Every structure is written in C-alpha cells, then in structure tokens.
C-alpha angles and dihedrals in degrees: 000000000000129000124244114216118193103213098167113134088001127126115250090243090058090054092047091050088057094052124086109222110182127209122190091199095074094082115115095176093054090045091059090053091049093050091053091050093049091050093049094049092046092052103032103028116187093008090063091046092055090047095051091045088055095044100041105025096031090230121134113210113189096211139003092256089066089069089073113085109226122237088237090058091050092049093046091052092046092051090050095054122103109266091231091056091050090050091052091050091049093049091049091047091051093051092045090049094049092050095048094045085072090061096062115127125209131209115250140198127201127202095178094131125049114259091005127104119189129172151128128256116207113205127179120233112258101224131015130183122215120200115204121186117236139178116063093350105056114171115187087173088068090059092056096041094052103035102044098057089049090052092049090050088057100249106172098209128029121179128186134208126195131164116255125239122240091280092050094253128127115239108275095232090054092052091045091052089048090053091049089050092049096247118160107166109068125158126204096224128109147178128037089328091064090051090050092050093052092043099048103019128229132211089270104031116050124225112256134207095230138015120209135172139077129275146153126292092283092053092046093049091046091053089050092052097048094047106120093036085063135358120257134199098236144305101268122204129186116316120261143187128193119193123198108197138173131194091284090069120099113234094221090055092051095045091050092049093049091052094045088065096037092060091064097074145345086247096047115127122224117179134176120196117188144150091223119088089185089060092052094054092045091050091050090054091047091052091059092049100044098042092067090068095051129096101219096046094140092054091046094050093048094045094049092045096050104031108012127094143173107213123198115208136174098252144354087256089060089047090056092049090052091047092051089054093049093045096203128208092231123024123189118195100202094174139110112279095004092180088067089060098043094090090058093060111098106164126034135115095223128003121211115197125208138353097299101051103085117181094247091065086065091050093058125005114016097081106234115110119272093203097102140165115267139189095041095307090121083089088077109004129076133207117280110273147156091281089064090068099052135067128210131224124195117232118213126175124167127180121216096262093044091053090046089063094060109017095098091053089047092049092049090048089054092049089051086061092044094247104132094167088061089052092047092053088063100036096048091065090066098036100051109013111114093199 
C-alpha cells in the first residue's frame, strides 16, 4: 500500500528523486479551460456565471439575483442543524478567534529624532472574497479559518462563494458555519467562474481586494491567473503531512495520521521519516488493519500507493534535515522530547509536537489556521493569518531643519543613480525656499 525507501547512507537528493511530489498547477489543459472562463466572466459578467452554473453544476438560476443566498435561507438551514454540530462549530470558532486575536497588528509612530516623525499605518482591506468548496467535499472548517481572521483584521465587507448542489442549495454545514461566523453575503457560484467574479466584479458580485480559500485545480489555477488584479492567499497544491518519528512513537498513531491526510485527495502526500525499521513495518501492518474501517479506503489506498512513503534514515537529525528540504505543509514531531527538536525545524506550515498532537486537531479545534503553504512553499510562505487581511503604509514627516541635515546626502545618492530630478526635489527647498 505504501512504499518503503531505504535512505540510510544516501544523499538527500537521492531520496527526493525517489519521492513523488505532486503539483496540481502543472496542468496546461486545465489552464486553457480556466483562461476561457476568466475571459467570459470578465466580458459577459452575470450572464457567464449563470451559464457556467447551468453547465457545470447542473443548476438553472432564473436570474442573477438568485445567486445570492437569502438570510432567511441561511437562518432556516442553521435552525435545522443538529444542536451538537452547532456547538462544535461555535467551540471551534471561539478557539480560532482567540488564537488569531493575538496576531493583531497596530499602527505606530516614532519621534526618536528631533523634527522627524516616522511610523507605520495598518489599514484593513475593504472587501475580501472567501471561496469555500462544496459538492461532495464540503468543508465548514474552511469558512471559519478564512472568515474569522479577516473579521479580526477589521475587513469591512466579506463575501463568500460556494458551488451549489444539484437542487441549487449550499451544503448545510457550510451555511451553518457561515452563520456562526456572522456571514451574510453568500453566493451560490463555484469553480473558476466564482474566482473570476470576485476578481473582476459583475453587476451582482462585487470586485474584492483579496481572494482566499481552497479549491480544486480549476480554482487554484484561476487564483493564480487573477493574482495582480487582486491579492490571493496562496497557490495551494495537494495536502501533505510529514511525520518524523522515533522508536517512542506508537505504530497505530502513525498509521492513523498518515491515512487522515491521504483521504483528502488522490494526490495527497503522506510521508513517514524514521530511524526505526521496526516502526516502519509495524506502521505498514497497521495501515492494512485500520483502513478496513474507513469510508474513503479507495482514495487512501491510491494516495498512499502513489504519493506516500516510509523513509528509513540513519538518525532523527537526518530526518529533520530531509524534512527541512521538503518543507511540508504539516509536520508531526512524534519523538521523545519534541520541544528539544523544535529549534531545528526551519520550514513547515504547521508543527505538531508529541504523540497526542495529531494533524486533524489543527484542522478543526486547536485554533491556529489550517490554510497552510503546500508543495514546498513553506520555505517562503506562512499560514493564513490576520496580517494577510491588512496593508501597511509608511509614515514619513521631516521638518526643515531635519531635512537640512541629510538632503545633500540624499541628493548625491539620487545623482549616483542618475536621477537628477530626485536630487533637485531636495536641493530646491534650500535654494529657493523663503522660509
């Protein structure tokens, strides 16, 4: 079901060459489809949205206004949800909110030098669009993880788009999560066409400043194409977990955690790196036992076969070096004294410490954001957070005497770059000012 790779005494590059690391952005055929959708929505607006909703989602909407989910519909769905499910959503929302409150940034002003004021002004974005997958894969957790940080940042207007089911309705758990998060403007439109609508704006769906949220290959490619017209959170690839484990790890824990990621997607990547060959064989046995109880066993088997691996290395130190090269989305440190190893971790989207911090707790109830960099981009991207929904402006104020102290240096610097108009703008203040 899952490959064993003996990486002992092997160079890291050799191990990497033996790993399959998928990327859903290397798809030229799908890109051509996305480009045609973006063009149509940009030129035809709501008319294109209704057409694609009919063609792709098999839902006939009589007019553009029907794309907007009514507040009554949201409330009715919320009221019909099981009270325990609502309680879970509320608990998760509370933990997410409390974690992200700590990320808030404030504007600041400095008066460290006489007659000079420097600072930074933090301003929330005005309008953000959240994309939430629907259909068979409905993720209410994505609603909470994307909406709540934007709210904490102070974004005035948040809209949401999610594809409708065959009856034209949004998945109940998504609407319930939206209600818990305080969302009111939700559109029943999905795919690349939803991204296009939020990026360019239509008569019904307003243009946003930033688009966040996961989606299939068409959504991911569409976000990549509209970047620049709007900001986006990141280009997300297939989900991945990497587990570093020593002999203190329990095989049934590791097997369960590998499969929890593998059930996401046929292209999901689940990797174990360990210095214990005994652990690898025990995990392989556990995989065969536990999978029989799981619903998405076919997806799990395919994912583990194509993109999973159990890698044997010489030491946990070598495992960490390999992990830092891979830069995984989720990293579990299932080792003794994981805090002692934390400082050695350079690149990972989220780090889970110890034997009782499985990756799924981060997906739902821990509080940190589960929108994370994938496909090695943890080397330079961070998890989604409050700071992603604000922009910063520098503040600069010089008095005459303060400028006098440095204007000649500034002018000479400008001349060094051949920009004499820049130099003149500083020099003229002391050649012709009467003040």
